[in-house]
C-alpha positions as CSV (number, residue, x, y, z in Angstrom):
1,M,-48.1,-24.4,-40.2
2,L,-46.5,-23.0,-43.3
3,A,-49.9,-22.1,-44.6
4,T,-50.7,-20.0,-41.5
5,I,-47.4,-18.1,-41.6
6,A,-47.8,-17.3,-45.3
7,S,-51.4,-16.2,-44.9
8,S,-50.8,-14.0,-41.9
9,T,-50.6,-10.3,-42.4
10,P,-47.2,-8.7,-42.7
11,P,-46.0,-6.7,-39.6
12,T,-46.9,-3.1,-39.5
13,W,-44.6,-0.2,-38.5
14,Q,-46.3,-0.2,-35.1
15,D,-45.1,-3.8,-34.5
16,Y,-41.5,-2.8,-35.5
17,A,-41.7,0.3,-33.2
18,L,-42.9,-1.8,-30.3
19,T,-40.1,-4.3,-30.8
20,F,-37.5,-1.6,-31.1
21,G,-38.8,0.1,-27.9
22,Q,-38.6,-3.2,-26.0
23,M,-35.1,-3.7,-27.2
24,L,-34.0,-0.2,-26.1
25,A,-35.7,-0.7,-22.7
26,A,-33.8,-4.0,-22.2
27,L,-30.6,-2.3,-23.2
28,A,-31.1,0.6,-20.8
29,V,-31.8,-1.9,-17.9
30,M,-28.6,-3.8,-18.7
31,A,-26.5,-0.6,-18.9
32,A,-27.9,0.6,-15.6
33,A,-27.1,-2.7,-13.9
34,A,-23.6,-2.8,-15.3
35,W,-23.0,0.8,-14.0
36,A,-24.4,-0.1,-10.6
37,V,-22.2,-3.1,-10.2
38,A,-19.0,-1.3,-11.4
39,H,-19.5,1.8,-9.1
40,L,-21.0,0.1,-6.0
41,G,-18.5,-2.8,-6.2
42,R,-15.6,-0.4,-6.4
43,K,-16.7,1.6,-3.4
44,R,-17.2,-1.5,-1.4
45,L,-13.8,-2.9,-2.3
46,H,-12.0,0.4,-1.4
47,G,-14.1,0.9,1.7
48,R,-12.9,-2.4,3.3
49,R,-9.3,-2.3,2.3
50,K,-6.9,-0.3,4.5
51,R,-4.0,1.0,2.4
52,R,-0.5,0.7,3.6
53,I,0.8,3.6,1.5
54,N,-0.9,7.0,1.5
55,L,0.1,10.1,-0.3
56,I,-0.1,13.0,2.2
57,D,1.1,15.8,-0.1
58,K,3.1,16.5,-3.3
59,M,5.0,19.7,-4.1
60,P,6.3,20.3,-7.6
61,L,9.6,22.1,-7.5
62,E,10.5,22.5,-11.2
63,R,10.0,20.6,-14.4
64,G,10.5,16.9,-13.7
65,R,11.3,17.4,-10.0
66,S,8.9,16.9,-7.1
67,L,8.8,16.3,-3.4
68,W,6.3,13.7,-2.0
69,L,5.3,13.3,1.6
70,V,4.0,9.7,1.9
71,E,3.0,7.5,4.8
72,L,4.0,3.9,4.9
73,D,2.6,1.8,7.8
74,G,2.3,4.9,10.0
75,Q,5.8,6.2,9.2
76,R,6.1,9.4,7.1
77,L,8.8,9.7,4.5
78,L,9.8,12.7,2.4
79,I,10.8,11.4,-1.1
80,G,12.3,13.4,-3.9
81,S,11.8,12.5,-7.6
82,A,13.8,14.0,-10.5
83,H,13.8,12.8,-14.1
84,G,13.0,9.2,-13.4
85,S,15.0,8.7,-10.2
86,V,13.5,8.5,-6.7
87,R,15.3,9.1,-3.5
88,L,14.4,9.1,0.2
89,V,15.2,12.7,1.4
90,R,14.4,12.0,5.1
91,E,12.0,10.5,7.6
92,V,9.5,13.0,9.0
93,R,7.8,12.9,12.4
94,S,4.0,12.7,12.3
95,P,2.3,15.9,13.4
96,K,1.0,16.0,16.9
97,R,-2.8,15.8,17.4
98,G,-4.5,19.0,16.6
99,Q,-1.8,20.2,14.2
100,D,-2.5,20.7,10.6
101,E,-1.1,17.9,8.4
102,K,-0.3,20.5,5.7
103,A,1.8,22.7,8.2
104,P,5.3,23.4,6.9
105,I,7.8,20.8,7.7
106,P,10.7,22.2,9.8
107,S,14.0,22.2,7.9
108,P,16.7,19.9,9.3
109,G,19.0,23.0,9.9
110,P,22.1,24.2,8.1
111,E,24.5,21.7,6.6
112,P,27.7,21.3,8.7
113,S,30.6,23.0,7.0
114,E,33.5,20.8,6.0
115,A,36.8,21.3,7.8
116,P,39.7,22.3,5.6
């Protein structure tokens, strides 16, 4: 067996090019399969799962301060965040059917004045 290996002709550049091309094709097939599994699997996972918390809208007020309208189990909450702290501002009624979700939220009215 050693005599046949030693007496065979050395590989040519065409042999190397063919082997390199086969290697690139195999790598491309593996990369395409990995991409398909990652993207299709993510869509399937998110498609089946119903989220309990949904972000409806966000309004930046000033640097480090924002208002967030979130829905938790069908209940809408207006949440304020400022410099690392988070606070419930108020509960908000869901819009009636046919109303725009991004319609302005009515203000609760003026604050009652304190009696002297």
